[in-house]
C-alpha positions in Angstrom: -9.7 -2.0 15.9 -9.7 1.8 16.4 -10.7 2.3 12.9 -13.4 -0.2 12.9 -14.7 1.3 16.0 -14.6 4.7 14.3 -16.8 3.4 11.6 -19.4 1.8 14.0 -19.7 5.2 15.8 -20.0 7.3 12.6 -22.6 4.9 11.4 -24.7 5.0 14.5 -24.3 8.9 14.3 -24.9 9.5 10.7 -27.0 6.6 9.2 -29.6 8.2 6.6 -33.3 7.8 7.6 -35.1 5.7 4.8 -37.9 8.3 4.5 -35.2 11.1 4.0 -33.3 9.5 1.3 -33.6 9.3 -2.5 -32.1 6.9 -5.0 -29.9 8.4 -7.8 -27.4 6.7 -10.4 -24.0 8.1 -10.4 -21.7 8.3 -13.4 -20.3 4.9 -12.7 -24.0 3.4 -13.1 -24.1 2.7 -9.3 -27.4 3.4 -7.6 -26.7 5.5 -4.4 -29.0 6.5 -1.8 -28.5 10.1 -0.6 -30.3 12.7 1.5 -33.2 14.6 -0.4 -31.6 17.6 1.0 -27.9 17.0 1.9 -26.5 19.6 4.4 -22.9 18.4 4.8 -21.2 17.7 1.6 -17.7 16.8 1.2 -16.0 17.1 -2.2 -13.0 15.1 -3.3 -12.1 16.7 -6.7 -11.8 20.4 -7.6 -14.1 20.5 -10.8 -17.2 19.1 -9.0 -16.7 21.7 -6.2 -16.1 24.6 -8.6 -19.5 24.1 -10.2 -21.2 23.6 -6.9 -19.7 26.8 -5.5 -20.5 28.7 -8.5 -24.2 28.4 -7.7 -23.7 29.3 -4.2 -23.7 25.8 -2.7 -21.9 25.5 0.7 -19.5 22.5 1.3 -17.8 21.3 4.5 -14.9 19.6 2.9 -12.9 20.2 -0.1 -9.7 18.9 -2.0 -6.3 20.2 -1.6 -5.7 22.2 -4.8 -4.1 25.3 -6.1 -6.2 25.4 -9.3 -9.4 26.9 -8.2 -10.8 29.9 -10.2 -10.7 33.4 -8.8 -14.4 33.7 -8.5 -14.8 31.1 -5.9 -11.5 31.3 -4.2 -12.8 33.5 -1.4 -16.0 31.6 -0.8 -14.1 28.2 -0.1 -11.0 29.5 1.5 -12.1 28.5 5.0 -13.5 25.1 4.0 -11.3 22.4 5.7 -9.2 20.3 3.2 -9.4 16.5 2.9 -6.3 15.9 0.8 -5.4 16.0 -2.9 -7.5 14.2 -5.5 -5.2 11.3 -5.7 -4.7 11.0 -1.9 -8.0 11.6 -0.1 -7.8 11.3 3.8 -10.4 9.1 4.9 -10.1 9.8 8.6 -10.4 13.8 7.8 -13.5 13.0 5.6 -15.2 11.2 8.2 -14.3 13.6 11.1 -16.4 16.3 9.0 -19.4 14.0 9.6 -20.9 14.4 6.0 -24.1 13.1 4.8 -22.9 13.1 1.3 -19.4 12.7 -0.3 -19.0 13.7 -4.1 -16.0 12.5 -6.0 -15.2 11.4 -9.5 -14.4 8.0 -11.1 -10.9 7.4 -10.3 -9.4 4.4 -8.5 -8.6 6.7 -5.3 -12.4 7.6 -4.7 -13.9 4.4 -5.8 -12.1 2.5 -3.2 -13.6 4.7 -0.6 -17.2 3.5 -1.4 -17.3 0.5 0.9 -15.8 2.1 4.1 -17.8 5.3 3.8 -21.0 3.2 3.2 -20.1 1.4 6.3 -20.1 4.6 8.2 -23.5 5.6 6.8 -22.1 8.2 4.3 -22.9 7.7 0.7 -20.3 8.3 -2.3 -21.6 9.9 -5.3 -19.1 9.7 -8.2 -19.7 12.5 -10.8 -17.5 12.6 -13.9 -17.2 16.0 -16.0 -16.0 15.0 -19.4 -18.0 16.9 -21.9 -20.0 20.3 -22.1 -23.2 18.3 -21.4 -21.6 16.8 -18.3 -21.3 20.3 -17.1 -25.1 21.2 -17.6 -26.2 18.2 -16.1 -23.8 18.7 -13.1 -25.2 22.2 -12.7 -28.8 20.8 -12.7 -28.0 18.1 -10.1 -25.9 20.0 -7.7 -28.6 22.8 -7.8 -30.9 20.2 -6.4 -28.4 19.0 -4.0 -27.9 22.6 -2.6 -31.5 23.5 -2.8 -30.5 26.3 -5.3 -32.4 25.4 -8.4 -33.0 29.1 -9.4 -29.3 29.9 -9.1 -28.6 26.6 -11.2 -30.9 27.5 -13.9 -29.2 31.1 -14.1 -25.9 29.7 -14.4 -26.8 27.2 -17.0 -28.5 29.8 -19.1 -25.4 32.0 -18.7 -22.9 29.1 -19.8 -25.4 28.1 -22.6 -25.3 31.8 -24.0 -21.5 32.0 -23.9 -21.1 28.7 -25.5 -23.4 29.6 -28.3 -21.4 32.7 -28.9 -17.9 30.8 -28.7 -19.1 28.1 -31.2 -21.2 29.9 -33.7 -18.5 30.2 -36.4 -16.6 27.3 -35.5 -15.3 25.0 -38.4 -14.8 21.6 -37.1 -11.1 20.2 -37.9 -10.1 23.6 -39.4 -8.4 24.9 -36.2 -4.8 24.3 -35.0 -3.3 20.9 -33.9 -3.1 20.6 -30.2 -1.9 18.1 -27.9 -3.3 18.3 -24.2 -1.0 16.5 -21.7 -1.9 15.8 -17.9 -0.4 13.8 -15.3 0.9 13.2 -11.8 4.3 12.5 -10.4 3.6 8.9 -11.3 2.4 9.1 -14.8 1.4 11.3 -17.6 -1.6 11.0 -20.2 -3.1 12.6 -23.1 -6.4 13.9 -23.4 -8.8 12.4 -26.0 -12.1 13.8 -27.1 -13.6 11.4 -24.3 -12.1 13.8 -21.7 -13.3 17.4 -20.8 -10.1 19.2 -22.4 -10.2 17.1 -25.3 -14.0 17.5 -25.9 -13.6 21.1 -25.6 -10.8 21.4 -27.9 -13.0 19.5 -30.6 -15.8 21.7 -30.0 -13.7 24.9 -30.7 -12.6 23.5 -34.0 -9.0 22.2 -32.9 -7.4 19.0 -34.3 -6.6 16.9 -31.3 -3.5 14.9 -32.1 -4.1 12.3 -29.3 -7.4 11.4 -31.2 -5.5 10.7 -34.3 -3.3 8.3 -32.4 -6.0 6.1 -31.2 
């Protein structure tokens, strides 16, 4: 009962005005109505926040993680944490009164869509599985943060560095690699459909996981 009341209270306080919202399609193909200029964004996974923070975006909530790169650690250190990627804390997220929540396409985030929408808080799921996804995310987050110029500069920097790194790559001529990731519950291998696997292939490595498919 208390949680239902909390939903209703939040819904009344934070429901988006129709004329202030735009419709976008997230990585799951879902149509999401988000503020044209979101002011209070909560991130549920580190990779999305890293891109957002790298262009100067200011979030109000961040996932608990020890893997943030040094260049953004200082700028995000005072942002309240909302739990690890696999265990987001719904009540903590809602207490931050976000007008947009950004996560990725994992069950622990997908299951939050309905309760967040009931509270008038849209959930945008953004997957980063390739180099192209990084560039698209920079563009999208630049619009979200109102920092299009900074996003364009970051994109140009990454494209320049990428071109330098890959100009002499001979596909499939590099070392054999196996990228393993996981949690206390399970372990997985990164194929070329993941960010790590995609990057390994672009750098010329032979990914053992792709040979096992």
